[in-house]
C-alpha positions in Angstrom: 11.5 -152.7 -18.1 13.4 -154.5 -20.8 15.5 -157.7 -20.1 18.8 -156.0 -21.1 18.5 -153.0 -18.8 19.2 -155.6 -16.3 22.7 -156.8 -18.1 23.5 -153.2 -18.5 23.2 -152.8 -14.9 25.1 -155.7 -14.1 27.6 -155.1 -16.5 27.6 -151.4 -14.5 28.0 -152.9 -11.0 31.1 -155.6 -11.5 33.0 -152.0 -13.7 32.2 -149.3 -10.1 32.6 -152.1 -8.1 36.4 -153.5 -9.6 36.7 -149.2 -9.2 35.9 -149.2 -5.9 38.2 -152.9 -5.0 41.5 -151.1 -6.7 40.5 -148.3 -5.1 40.8 -149.6 -1.2 43.0 -152.2 -2.1 45.7 -149.3 -3.4 45.1 -146.7 -0.7 43.5 -148.3 2.4 44.9 -151.8 2.5 48.0 -151.3 1.3 49.1 -148.9 3.5 48.2 -150.5 6.6 49.7 -154.0 6.1 53.6 -151.7 4.7 53.2 -150.0 8.5 52.1 -152.1 11.0 54.9 -150.3 12.5 52.0 -147.8 13.5 49.2 -150.1 14.0 50.5 -153.2 16.1 52.8 -152.8 19.0 54.1 -156.5 19.5 54.6 -157.9 17.0 56.0 -155.6 13.9 55.9 -156.7 10.2 58.6 -156.1 8.3 58.5 -154.9 4.3 59.3 -158.5 3.1 57.3 -160.2 5.0 54.0 -157.5 4.2 54.9 -157.7 0.6 53.9 -161.7 1.4 51.3 -160.8 2.3 49.5 -158.1 -0.1 50.9 -160.6 -3.1 49.0 -163.3 -1.9 45.9 -160.4 -1.8 46.8 -159.4 -5.1 47.3 -163.1 -6.2 43.5 -163.4 -4.9 42.3 -160.2 -6.0 43.7 -161.6 -9.9 40.4 -164.2 -9.5 38.4 -161.4 -9.9 40.3 -159.4 -12.4 39.6 -162.7 -14.2 36.5 -162.0 -14.4 36.1 -158.5 -15.5 38.2 -158.8 -18.1 36.1 -161.8 -19.4 33.2 -159.4 -18.7 34.8 -156.5 -20.8 35.8 -158.7 -24.1 32.2 -160.3 -23.7 30.2 -157.3 -23.1 31.7 -154.7 -25.4 31.8 -157.2 -28.3 28.3 -157.6 -28.0 27.7 -153.9 -28.1 29.7 -154.0 -30.8 28.3 -156.6 -32.6 24.9 -154.8 -32.0 26.4 -151.6 -33.7 26.3 -149.4 -30.4 30.6 -148.8 -31.6 32.0 -145.7 -29.5 35.6 -144.6 -29.7 35.7 -144.1 -26.7 34.1 -147.2 -24.8 36.3 -148.7 -27.4 39.4 -147.5 -26.3 38.9 -147.5 -22.9 37.6 -151.4 -23.4 40.8 -152.4 -24.9 43.2 -150.6 -21.6 40.9 -152.1 -19.2 41.3 -156.1 -20.9 44.9 -155.2 -22.3 45.9 -153.8 -17.9 43.6 -156.3 -17.0 45.7 -159.2 -18.0 49.3 -157.8 -17.1 48.4 -157.1 -13.6 47.1 -160.9 -13.1 49.2 -162.9 -16.1 52.1 -161.2 -15.6 52.8 -158.9 -12.5 51.1 -160.3 -10.0 52.6 -163.7 -10.8 55.5 -162.4 -11.1 56.2 -160.5 -8.3 54.9 -163.8 -6.3 57.4 -166.2 -8.2 60.4 -163.6 -6.7 59.4 -163.6 -3.3 59.8 -166.9 -3.5 63.1 -167.0 -3.8 63.4 -165.3 -0.9 64.5 -161.5 0.8 67.0 -161.0 -1.6 65.4 -160.9 -5.2 62.6 -159.1 -3.6 65.1 -155.9 -3.0 66.7 -156.5 -6.4 65.8 -153.5 -9.6 64.0 -156.4 -11.6 62.2 -156.3 -8.4 61.4 -152.7 -8.1 61.6 -151.8 -11.3 58.7 -154.5 -11.9 56.9 -153.1 -8.9 57.3 -150.0 -9.7 55.3 -151.5 -13.7 52.8 -153.3 -11.8 51.9 -149.6 -9.5 51.7 -147.9 -12.6 49.4 -151.1 -14.7 46.8 -150.6 -11.3 46.4 -147.2 -11.6 45.8 -147.0 -15.5 42.8 -150.2 -15.1 41.3 -148.0 -12.4 41.5 -144.8 -14.9 40.5 -146.6 -17.7 37.8 -148.6 -15.2 36.1 -145.0 -14.7 36.0 -144.0 -18.1 34.2 -146.9 -19.1 31.9 -147.1 -16.5 31.1 -143.0 -17.3 31.1 -143.8 -20.9 28.7 -147.2 -20.7 26.8 -145.1 -18.5 25.9 -141.8 -20.3 25.2 -143.8 -23.2 23.0 -145.8 -21.5 21.6 -142.3 -20.6 21.0 -141.1 -24.2 19.3 -144.9 -25.0 
């Protein structure tokens, strides 16, 4: 078996694991954290404190996102240099890198810095707009990861 297949397989695992983590964080973790009143009886978190917890979760997830960004940029650059060019792969990898960096380097730190300012800052229109933009960015990242994963899998199958 070729050594490249292990690199390809690892790359696909990283893409799939990140997609799975995004789905888990968005669809499972966030609703549980923000609806503690349905689970806990003695202690109930308000939205501000639940947001602090989710902010920390996403801050820690940002480290993985930075790793993903490096892997996608490095792998796709090597494949491009080898002549394995595909417009769908190129477009989706650019979207993955861009949305990853936007989430990890812009939205997540900005949200956390506003949370440090207090409850009033998190109730502002600016915070709401940044939060909505980060949610949209996260969804675009998930779709781009899925497209990149499926397309790379199709190209790997052809080879």
